C-alpha positions as CSV (number, residue, x, y, z in Angstrom):
1,M,53.9,64.4,178.9
2,A,57.3,64.1,180.3
3,A,60.5,63.8,178.6
4,T,62.9,61.3,179.8
5,F,66.5,61.1,179.0
6,D,68.7,58.1,179.3
7,K,71.9,58.9,181.0
8,N,74.9,58.7,178.7
9,V,77.3,61.1,180.7
10,G,79.5,59.8,183.6
11,S,80.3,61.6,186.6
12,I,84.0,62.7,185.4
13,D,82.4,63.9,182.1
14,R,79.7,65.7,183.9
15,A,82.2,67.6,186.2
16,L,84.3,68.5,183.4
17,R,81.4,69.6,181.4
18,A,80.2,71.8,184.4
19,V,83.5,73.5,185.1
20,L,84.1,74.2,181.4
21,G,80.5,75.4,180.9
22,V,80.9,77.8,183.6
23,L,84.2,79.1,182.7
24,M,82.9,79.7,179.2
25,M,79.8,81.5,180.5
26,A,82.0,83.6,182.8
27,Y,84.4,84.5,180.0
28,T,81.4,86.1,178.2
29,F,80.8,88.4,180.9
30,V,84.5,89.7,182.0
31,T,85.6,90.2,178.3
32,S,85.2,93.9,177.0
33,N,84.6,94.0,173.0
34,N,84.1,97.8,172.9
35,G,81.0,97.3,170.4
36,E,82.8,95.1,167.9
37,W,80.1,93.1,166.4
38,L,82.2,90.2,165.5
39,Y,83.6,89.6,169.1
40,D,80.2,90.3,170.4
41,L,78.9,87.3,168.1
42,L,81.9,85.3,169.4
43,D,80.8,86.0,173.0
44,L,77.4,85.0,172.4
45,V,78.4,81.7,170.6
46,V,80.8,80.9,173.6
47,G,78.2,81.7,176.2
48,V,75.7,79.5,174.4
49,L,78.1,76.6,174.2
50,G,78.9,77.1,177.8
51,F,75.3,77.0,178.9
52,S,74.6,74.0,177.0
53,L,77.6,72.0,178.7
54,V,76.1,72.9,182.1
55,L,72.9,71.8,181.2
56,S,74.3,68.5,179.7
57,A,76.2,68.1,183.1
58,I,72.9,68.7,185.0
59,L,70.9,66.2,183.0
60,A,73.9,63.8,182.5
61,H,72.6,63.4,178.9
62,C,74.3,64.5,175.7
63,W,72.5,64.8,172.2
64,V,76.0,64.5,170.3
65,Y,76.9,61.2,172.3
66,K,73.5,59.9,171.6
67,L,74.0,60.6,167.9
68,L,77.4,59.1,168.0
69,G,76.3,56.2,170.0
70,L,78.7,57.0,172.8
71,N,78.4,56.4,176.6
72,T,80.5,57.4,179.3
73,C,78.0,56.5,182.2
74,A,79.5,53.6,183.8
75,A,76.4,51.9,185.1
76,D,75.3,51.5,181.6
77,Q,78.5,49.9,180.3
78,S,78.3,46.5,181.8
């Protein structure tokens, strides 16, 4: 059973998601929180959101766009 996703993320959107996602994930590795649990939790959330942005850029599919009926992919907007 293969999962197929219809593309709903355009090329400019994909590039922005990839760059922002990588920056968000990098931020979690370069910050020093000195054991503050709240900041550690915030770093975890930022890292997961960054990973989801990179994943949606790779797959060209966004679940939030799907739920809202949005599509930035130029090929499907004809």
